[in-house]
C-alpha positions as CSV (number, residue, x, y, z in Angstrom):
1,M,0.0,0.0,0.0
2,L,1.3,3.4,-0.9
3,G,1.0,6.4,1.5
4,V,0.2,10.0,0.8
5,I,1.4,12.8,3.1
6,A,0.3,16.4,2.9
7,D,2.0,19.1,4.9
8,V,0.6,22.6,4.8
9,V,3.4,25.2,4.6
10,G,1.5,28.4,4.1
11,Y,-1.7,30.1,3.0
12,Y,-3.1,33.1,1.1
13,D,-5.4,35.5,2.8
14,D,-7.3,38.3,1.0
15,S,-8.3,40.2,4.1
16,T,-5.7,43.0,3.4
17,A,-6.4,46.1,1.3
18,A,-3.3,45.4,-0.7
19,G,-4.7,42.1,-2.1
20,E,-3.7,38.5,-1.6
21,L,-1.0,38.1,1.0
22,F,1.0,34.9,1.5
23,T,1.8,33.8,5.0
24,A,4.4,31.1,5.5
25,I,3.9,28.7,8.5
26,S,6.0,25.9,10.0
27,P,4.9,22.7,8.2
28,Q,1.9,21.1,9.7
29,R,0.6,17.7,8.8
30,A,-2.8,17.8,7.2
31,L,-2.9,14.1,6.0
32,D,-0.9,11.0,6.5
33,S,-2.8,8.1,4.8
34,R,-0.6,5.6,6.4
35,E,-2.4,6.4,9.7
36,F,-5.8,7.3,8.3
37,V,-8.7,5.7,10.1
38,G,-11.3,6.4,7.4
39,G,-9.9,3.8,5.0
40,Q,-7.6,3.9,2.0
41,L,-7.6,6.8,-0.5
42,A,-9.4,5.9,-3.7
43,A,-8.1,7.1,-7.1
44,G,-10.2,9.9,-8.6
45,L,-12.2,10.6,-5.5
46,P,-11.9,13.8,-3.5
47,R,-10.9,13.8,0.2
48,V,-11.9,16.7,2.4
49,L,-9.2,17.7,4.8
50,P,-10.1,19.7,8.0
51,L,-7.7,22.6,7.9
52,D,-9.5,24.9,10.4
53,S,-6.9,24.1,13.1
54,I,-4.0,24.9,10.7
55,V,-5.1,28.1,8.8
56,P,-7.4,30.9,9.6
57,A,-11.0,31.0,8.3
58,S,-10.0,34.0,6.1
59,A,-7.6,31.9,4.1
60,T,-8.5,31.7,0.4
61,S,-6.0,28.9,-0.5
62,V,-3.2,26.9,1.0
63,V,0.2,25.8,-0.1
64,A,1.1,22.2,0.7
65,N,3.9,19.8,0.1
66,V,2.2,16.5,-1.0
67,T,4.3,13.3,-1.3
């Protein structure tokens, strides 16, 4: 079985008057399928990741390292 790991390393936030602002953060693990309780990841199907504990609600997108 192959594993997928996703670490969030930053996010974009449009709450500033100057437009989109990138904020870097220390890498935080959002997914490790080797330890995932909900079953294996299936090809072609989306997986919703809870990111509310990693990035603020005002984030418009995230930057992640996925391996």
